[in-house]
C-alpha positions in Angstrom: 38.0 38.4 31.1 34.7 36.8 32.0 32.0 39.3 32.8 28.6 38.9 34.4 26.7 42.2 34.7 23.4 41.4 36.6 22.1 44.9 36.6 22.6 45.2 32.8 20.9 41.8 32.5 17.9 42.9 34.5 17.5 45.9 32.2 17.6 43.7 29.2 15.0 41.4 30.7 12.7 44.3 31.6 12.9 45.6 28.0 12.2 42.1 26.7 9.2 41.7 28.9 7.9 45.1 28.0 8.3 44.3 24.3 6.6 41.0 24.8 3.6 42.7 26.5 3.4 45.2 23.7 3.4 42.4 21.1 0.7 40.5 23.0 -1.5 43.6 23.1 -1.2 43.8 19.3 -1.9 40.1 18.7 -3.5 38.3 21.6 -4.4 35.1 19.8 -2.9 32.5 17.6 -4.7 30.0 15.4 -6.2 29.0 12.0 -9.4 27.8 10.5 -11.5 29.8 12.9 -9.9 28.2 16.0 -7.9 30.6 18.2 -5.8 30.3 21.3 -4.0 32.6 23.8 -0.2 32.9 23.1 0.5 32.2 26.8 -1.4 30.8 29.7 0.6 30.5 32.9 -1.2 29.4 36.1 2.0 29.7 38.2 3.8 32.8 36.9 5.9 33.2 40.0 7.1 29.5 40.0 10.9 29.5 40.3 12.6 27.2 37.8 16.4 27.9 38.4 18.5 30.1 40.6 15.3 31.6 42.1 14.4 33.1 38.8 10.9 32.9 37.1 10.6 31.1 33.8 10.5 34.3 31.6 13.8 35.6 33.1 15.9 32.5 32.7 17.1 32.6 29.1 18.1 36.3 29.3 19.9 36.0 32.7 22.7 33.9 31.2 23.1 36.0 28.1 25.0 38.5 30.2 27.8 36.0 31.0 30.6 36.2 28.4 34.3 36.8 27.8 34.9 40.5 27.1 37.6 43.1 26.9 35.4 45.5 28.8 35.5 46.8 32.4 35.9 44.4 35.4 32.5 43.3 36.7 30.7 40.3 38.1 31.4 37.6 40.6 29.5 34.5 39.4 32.7 32.4 39.0 36.1 32.6 40.5 38.2 34.9 38.4 35.1 36.5 36.8 36.3 40.0 37.6 39.9 39.4 36.8 42.0 40.4 33.8 43.6 37.6 31.7 46.3 39.6 30.0 47.9 36.7 28.2 44.8 35.3 26.5 44.5 37.7 23.6 48.1 37.1 22.4 47.8 33.4 22.9 44.7 33.3 20.8 46.4 35.3 18.0 49.6 33.3 18.0 48.5 29.7 18.8 45.2 29.4 16.9 45.3 32.2 14.3 42.4 34.4 15.6 42.2 37.8 13.9 40.9 40.2 16.5 40.2 42.7 13.7 37.6 40.5 12.0 34.5 40.1 14.2 31.1 38.5 13.4 28.1 39.7 15.3 25.2 37.6 16.4 21.9 38.0 14.6 19.3 40.0 16.7 16.3 37.9 15.7 15.4 34.6 14.0 12.6 33.7 11.6 10.5 30.7 12.4 7.5 29.1 10.8 4.0 29.4 12.3 3.2 26.4 14.6 1.3 23.4 13.4 -1.9 23.2 15.5 -3.8 20.0 16.4 -7.1 21.5 17.3 -8.6 18.3 18.8 -5.7 18.0 21.2 -5.8 21.7 22.2 -9.6 21.6 22.7 -9.3 18.5 25.0 -6.4 20.1 26.8 -8.4 23.1 27.6 -7.1 26.0 29.6 -6.7 24.6 33.1 -5.0 21.1 32.9 -1.4 22.3 33.0 1.0 24.6 34.8 2.0 26.7 31.7 1.2 26.6 28.0 3.1 28.8 25.6 3.3 29.6 21.9 5.7 32.5 22.5 8.4 32.7 19.8 11.5 32.8 22.1 10.3 29.8 24.1 9.6 27.8 20.9 13.1 28.6 19.8 14.7 27.8 23.1 13.0 24.4 23.3 14.1 23.4 19.8 17.8 23.2 20.3 20.7 22.1 22.5 24.3 23.3 22.6 25.9 21.5 19.7 28.1 23.3 17.2 25.5 23.2 14.5 22.8 24.6 16.8 25.1 27.3 18.2 25.8 28.6 14.7 22.1 28.4 13.7 21.3 30.6 16.7 24.0 33.1 15.8 23.3 33.5 12.1 20.8 31.0 10.8 17.5 29.3 11.6 16.1 26.0 12.6 14.4 23.9 9.9 11.7 22.8 12.4 10.9 24.2 15.8 8.5 22.9 18.4 4.9 24.2 18.0 4.0 24.6 21.6 5.6 24.3 25.1 3.8 23.0 28.2 4.2 20.5 31.1 1.2 18.3 31.3 0.0 16.6 28.1 -2.6 14.3 26.7 -1.2 11.4 24.6 -4.2 10.5 22.4 -4.2 12.9 19.5 -1.2 11.8 17.5 1.1 14.6 18.5 4.8 14.5 19.1 6.2 14.9 22.6 9.8 16.1 23.2 11.0 16.1 26.8 13.1 19.3 27.5 15.3 19.8 30.6 18.2 22.2 30.5 18.9 22.1 26.7 22.6 21.4 27.3 23.0 18.4 25.0 25.7 18.6 22.3 24.4 15.8 20.1 21.6 17.5 18.2 19.2 15.5 20.3 16.5 18.2 20.2 16.7 18.8 16.5 13.5 17.9 14.8 13.1 16.7 11.2 11.5 19.1 8.7 9.6 16.1 7.4 7.6 15.8 10.7 4.1 17.2 9.9 2.5 16.5 13.2 2.2 19.0 16.0 5.3 19.0 18.1 4.9 19.7 21.8 7.9 20.4 24.0 7.4 19.1 27.6 9.3 21.5 29.8 10.3 19.5 32.9 12.0 22.4 34.7 8.7 23.3 36.6 9.0 19.9 38.2 12.0 20.8 40.3 11.3 19.8 43.9 13.0 17.5 46.4 10.0 15.4 47.4 11.5 13.7 50.4 14.9 12.8 52.1 15.3 9.5 53.9 18.1 10.1 56.3 18.1 6.5 57.6 18.5 4.9 54.2 20.5 7.7 52.7 18.3 8.4 49.7 16.1 11.2 48.3 13.3 11.4 45.8 13.9 14.2 43.3 11.7 15.6 40.5 13.4 15.3 37.2 13.4 18.9 36.1 15.6 20.2 38.9 18.9 21.8 37.7 22.1 20.2 39.0 23.3 23.2 40.9 19.9 23.8 42.6 19.8 20.1 43.6 23.2 20.3 45.3 22.4 23.7 46.9 19.1 22.4 48.4 20.6 19.2 49.6 23.5 21.0 51.2 21.1 22.9 53.4 20.2 19.5 54.9 23.8 18.4 55.2 23.8 16.1 52.1 24.9 15.9 48.5 24.7 13.7 45.4 28.1 14.4 44.0 27.2 14.1 40.3 29.0 17.1 38.9 29.2 17.4 35.1 30.7 20.4 33.4 27.1 21.5 32.7 26.1 21.3 36.4 24.5 24.8 36.5 22.3 24.3 33.4 21.6 20.5 33.0 18.8 18.6 34.8 18.4 15.3 36.6 16.2 14.0 33.8 18.8 14.9 31.2 21.5 13.1 33.2 19.4 9.9 33.3 18.3 10.2 29.6 21.9 10.5 28.4 23.5 8.1 30.9 25.7 10.9 32.1 29.0 11.1 34.0 30.4 13.8 36.2 33.8 15.2 37.1 33.7 13.6 40.5 32.7 10.2 39.2 35.7 8.5 40.8 34.2 9.0 44.2 30.5 9.3 43.7 29.9 7.2 40.6 28.3 7.7 37.2 24.6 8.4 37.1 23.8 4.7 36.8 25.5 4.2 40.2 23.6 7.0 41.8 20.0 6.2 40.6 18.2 3.5 42.5 14.6 4.0 41.1 13.0 5.9 38.3 9.5 7.0 37.5 9.1 6.9 33.7 5.9 7.9 31.9 5.4 6.1 28.6 2.6 5.6 26.0 2.0 2.2 27.6 1.9 3.4 31.2 4.3 4.4 34.0 7.3 2.3 35.0 8.8 2.3 38.5 10.1 -0.3 40.8 7.6 -1.2 43.6 10.2 -0.6 46.3 13.5 1.2 46.7 15.7 -1.8 47.3 19.5 -1.2 47.4 19.8 -4.0 44.8 17.5 -6.7 43.3 18.0 -9.7 41.1 14.7 -10.3 39.3 15.7 -10.5 35.7 16.9 -7.6 33.4 16.9 -4.2 35.2 14.6 -1.9 33.3 16.3 1.1 34.9 19.0 0.4 32.3 16.5 0.7 29.5 15.6 4.2 30.8 19.2 5.2 31.4 20.4 6.5 28.0 17.0 6.4 26.3 17.6 9.9 24.9 13.9 10.8 24.8 12.9 7.9 22.5 10.7 6.0 24.9 9.1 8.4 27.4 9.6 11.0 30.0 11.4 10.7 33.3 9.4 12.5 36.0 11.3 11.7 39.2 14.0 9.5 40.6 15.2 8.1 43.9 18.9 8.9 44.3 21.6 7.7 46.7 22.8 10.7 48.8 26.0 11.2 50.8 26.8 13.4 53.8 28.9 16.4 53.0 32.6 15.7 53.1 34.6 16.7 56.0 37.5 18.0 53.8 37.5 19.5 50.3 40.9 20.5 48.8 42.7 20.7 45.6 46.1 19.7 44.2 48.1 19.9 41.0 51.1 18.1 39.3 53.2 18.8 36.2 54.9 16.1 34.2 57.7 16.3 31.7 55.3 15.2 28.9 51.8 13.9 28.3 52.9 10.3 27.9 54.4 10.1 31.4 51.2 11.7 32.7 49.1 9.0 31.0 51.3 6.3 32.7 50.7 8.1 36.0 47.0 8.1 35.5 47.0 4.4 34.7 49.0 3.6 37.8 46.6 5.7 40.0 43.7 3.7 38.5 45.3 0.4 39.6 45.4 1.5 43.3 41.7 2.3 43.7 42.7 5.0 46.2 41.3 7.7 43.9 40.7 11.4 44.5 37.2 12.6 43.7 38.5 14.1 40.5 41.8 13.8 38.6 42.3 15.1 35.1 45.4 15.2 32.9 45.8 17.8 30.1 48.3 17.8 27.3 50.8 20.5 26.6 48.6 22.6 24.3 45.8 22.7 26.9 48.3 23.4 29.6 49.6 26.4 27.6 46.0 27.4 27.0 45.3 27.4 30.8 48.4 29.5 31.4 47.0 32.0 28.9 43.9 32.3 31.1 45.9 33.3 34.1 44.7 36.4 35.7 46.9 39.5 36.2 48.6 40.1 39.5 48.8 43.5 41.3 51.5 42.2 43.6 55.2 42.7 42.8 56.0 39.9 45.4 53.7 37.5 43.7 55.2 38.3 40.3 58.7 37.7 41.7 57.5 34.4 43.3 56.0 33.2 40.0 59.2 34.0 38.1 61.2 32.0 40.6 58.8 29.1 40.3 59.1 29.2 36.5 62.9 29.4 36.7 63.0 26.4 39.0 60.7 24.3 36.8 62.4 25.1 33.5 66.0 25.6 34.5 66.5 23.5 37.7 64.1 20.6 37.0 64.7 20.7 33.2 61.1 20.7 32.1 60.4 21.8 28.5 57.6 24.3 28.4 56.6 23.0 24.9 56.2 19.4 26.2 55.1 19.5 29.8 51.6 18.4 30.8 49.5 19.1 33.9 47.1 17.3 36.2 44.5 19.0 38.4 43.0 17.1 41.4 40.0 17.5 43.7 40.1 15.6 47.0 37.0 15.0 49.1 36.2 12.9 52.2 37.3 12.4 55.8 40.5 13.9 57.0 42.4 10.6 57.1 40.9 9.5 53.8 42.1 12.7 52.0 45.5 12.4 53.6 45.8 8.9 52.3 44.8 10.0 48.8 47.3 12.8 48.8 50.1 10.5 49.9 49.2 7.9 47.3 49.1 10.6 44.5 52.5 12.1 45.6 54.1 8.6 45.7 53.0 7.7 42.2 53.8 11.1 40.8 57.4 10.9 41.9 57.6 7.5 40.1 56.9 9.3 36.8 59.0 12.4 37.4 55.9 14.5 38.4 56.3 17.7 40.4 53.6 18.8 42.9 52.6 22.4 42.1 50.2 23.2 44.9 46.5 23.6 45.8 46.0 27.0 44.2 46.8 25.7 40.7 44.5 22.8 41.3 41.6 25.0 42.4 42.2 27.4 39.5 42.3 24.5 37.0 39.1 23.0 38.4 37.2 26.3 38.5 38.1 27.2 34.9 36.1 24.2 33.7 32.9 26.1 34.3 34.2 29.2 32.6 35.7 27.7 29.4 32.2 27.0 28.0 31.8 30.7 27.4 35.0 30.8 25.2 33.2 29.1 22.3 30.9 32.1 21.9 33.9 34.3 22.1 35.6 32.2 19.4 32.5 32.4 17.2 32.6 36.2 17.3 36.1 36.1 15.9 35.5 33.3 13.3 36.9 30.5 15.3 34.9 27.3 15.5 35.4 24.7 18.2 33.7 21.8 20.0 34.6 18.9 22.3 34.6 15.3 21.3 34.7 12.6 24.0 35.2 8.9 24.2 36.5 6.1 26.5 39.1 3.5 25.7 41.3 0.8 27.4 44.6 2.0 29.1 46.6 0.2 26.4 45.0 2.5 23.8 44.9 5.9 25.5 48.3 7.3 24.2 47.9 5.6 20.8 44.4 7.0 20.4 45.4 10.6 21.3 48.3 10.6 18.8 46.3 9.0 16.0 43.3 11.3 16.5 45.5 14.4 16.5 47.1 13.3 13.2 43.7 12.7 11.7 42.3 16.1 12.8 45.3 17.9 11.4 45.4 15.9 8.2 41.6 16.3 7.6 41.7 20.0 8.3 44.7 20.6 6.0 43.0 18.7 3.2 40.2 21.2 3.4 42.5 24.2 3.3 42.9 24.9 7.0 46.6 25.7 7.7 48.2 23.9 10.7 48.8 27.2 12.5 45.1 27.8 12.7 44.2 24.4 14.2 43.6 23.6 17.8 43.6 19.9 18.8 44.1 19.1 22.4 43.5 16.2 24.8 42.4 15.6 28.4 42.3 12.3 30.2 39.6 12.3 32.8 37.3 9.8 34.5 39.3 6.7 35.7 38.4 3.0 35.5 40.5 0.0 36.4 40.4 -0.9 32.7 40.6 2.5 31.0 39.7 6.1 31.0 37.5 8.8 29.4 39.3 11.0 26.9 38.2 14.5 25.8 39.4 15.9 22.5 39.1 19.7 22.1 39.2 20.6 18.4 38.7 23.9 16.6 40.1 26.0 13.8 40.1 29.6 12.6 38.1 29.9 9.3 38.7 33.5 8.3 36.1 34.7 5.7 34.7 31.3 4.9 30.9 31.0 4.7 29.5 29.9 8.1 27.2 27.2 6.5 30.3 25.6 4.9 32.2 25.9 8.1 29.7 23.8 10.1 29.5 21.2 7.4 33.3 21.0 7.2 33.6 20.7 11.0 31.1 17.8 11.0 32.9 16.0 8.2 36.2 16.3 10.1 34.6 15.2 13.3 33.1 12.1 11.6 36.5 11.2 10.2 38.0 11.6 13.7 35.2 9.4 15.2 35.9 6.7 12.7 39.6 6.8 13.8 38.5 6.7 17.4 36.6 3.5 16.8 39.5 2.0 14.9 41.7 2.7 17.9 39.4 1.0 20.4 37.5 4.1 21.5 33.8 4.1 22.3 31.1 6.0 20.4 30.6 8.1 23.5 31.6 8.0 27.2 28.8 10.3 28.5 27.4 12.8 25.9 25.3 10.1 24.2 24.5 9.5 20.6 21.6 11.8 19.7 21.6 12.4 16.0 25.1 13.5 15.5 26.6 10.0 16.0 23.8 7.8 14.8 25.8 6.7 11.8 28.3 5.0 14.2 25.8 3.0 16.2 25.9 0.1 13.8 29.7 -0.1 14.4 29.2 -0.5 18.1 26.2 -2.8 18.2 25.4 -6.0 16.3 22.3 -5.9 14.0 20.3 -8.0 16.4 20.8 -5.4 19.2 19.6 -2.6 16.9 16.6 -4.8 16.0 15.8 -5.3 19.7 15.9 -1.5 20.3 13.5 -0.9 17.3 11.2 -3.7 18.5 11.1 -2.3 22.0 10.3 1.2 20.6 7.4 -0.3 18.6 6.0 -2.0 21.7 6.4 0.9 24.2 5.5 3.7 21.8 3.4 2.2 18.9 2.3 5.6 17.6 5.8 7.1 17.8 4.6 9.9 20.0 8.1 10.3 21.4 9.5 10.9 17.9 12.7 12.8 18.8 14.4 10.0 16.9 17.7 9.7 18.6 20.3 6.9 18.9 19.5 4.6 16.0 18.0 4.9 12.5 14.4 3.8 12.3 14.6 2.8 8.7 17.0 2.5 5.8 15.8 5.6 4.1 16.7 7.7 7.1 20.1 6.0 7.2 20.9 6.8 3.6 19.7 10.4 3.9 22.0 11.0 6.8 25.0 9.3 5.3 24.6 11.4 2.2 24.0 14.6 4.2 20.5 15.2 2.9 18.9 15.8 6.3 
């Protein structure tokens, strides 16, 4: 079950703050060579950064959310306080988890002392910022995202290089490195810094810039500061009767600036668009000055649109400080639906046909049989004999009357939004196409449950880590003609690559989800993991990355993209040259040299800056 014990969380936070105060009393200053600085200066200690929590509470608040066998508690998500009685047995039988072998997280992490640029710190002074911090836990938090490698470093290792200082407002003239930081939810090692970087690294925490500056109700737009978290953005707009509609799985923890920097996509893209469809203007601070359009036109033809240089820049060129977004009025109707198909291939054909109609629900996602069985394992317990009897009848009807094979069937979850007539038309269209491919409508409750589980599944990775099971998601996009072929080929590659490294097939999880629709193709998620028993964790992470690289090669061979929305970061840089011609890479390098000649924004994502870096990465020396 998923637990979220706020009272316990607050006790942990209080103890942490008390310990921090005691540590600061022992050692008030940090420095070297006779130059000393306060560990923390916060001119706005009560400034709320997310969910109405101060900065110092944020990281610990979410540590209390997890999958647990303990008592029922919490209400953060639907089903948070519900038993999932089938999950344990499914995990043992389907993916080989051994509940008797558990690996605990480390309680602390060693990090190196910060590199200090005294000229920069002296000019910065003690007033020209909102918050400046050298605190250990903040330096660690701002040095990683949520990739597999980083998750395991947090649990049992260390980071080779962490940022030296965290603040908001920075000078740019002392040859220091600036790394923009939003929600820290990237899964591409984008925040990982090279151990060869000897300059002072300053993390620019954008989450203190989190306000809605204005709403233009006539022109349906709003100016938003880039550090706002997605959930807070939607909650604040909702109070005014509006929404943006960009809803990635990381909505609670990711920020507007992060969406722009990675060229993100959300679960409801079919109705509200990808981030490039939502953003109309951007304020972008670079070493050469600030870029922004001089007016908020709905569209303009005046040469190449520099917005599209900023979108997907992954921190290489500058810092997004605010953006003007298109907004919508709140939908009149919001409801869910679900469908089951005899097999995954028929479900893919259904999705293809839906894409051709352009009468799309806000979200429609198809999962294969393994993921369908996984979702069934997460079903909550029932205290109603009537409900149990009804569920048994439904199962009998599906398997015995309709003849579905429970080891082949796939499922589709749907979210409808819009006006009443609009939603009714969408529902009728979906039902008509589903019948064509032997689909069976299975109701709104299953659709709501499937959609809600998206936000909870993220916590399962940490649960898996505790029981020596490693897992991550891989995503791509490809033409409709390749979707089924790609899924089959990638599954074969993942199993073959795992087996060649000693992982038995009964300990491998490889599952697929077809999601965001386009007339020409779709986004495809691959969920891959394996149970590694008593293998050394360092070897496990390297093994996983090797298998993922082989799978990514196979994705590209089968017409898939390097990424649909997670971006490239560092984890996929080796594949950039397979998706862009050499002249395009040269253009990107030249643009970087022009806009950031001192390489102040040295986060070094997307492409290799030189051949030495390329060779080191390809031979796993970094």
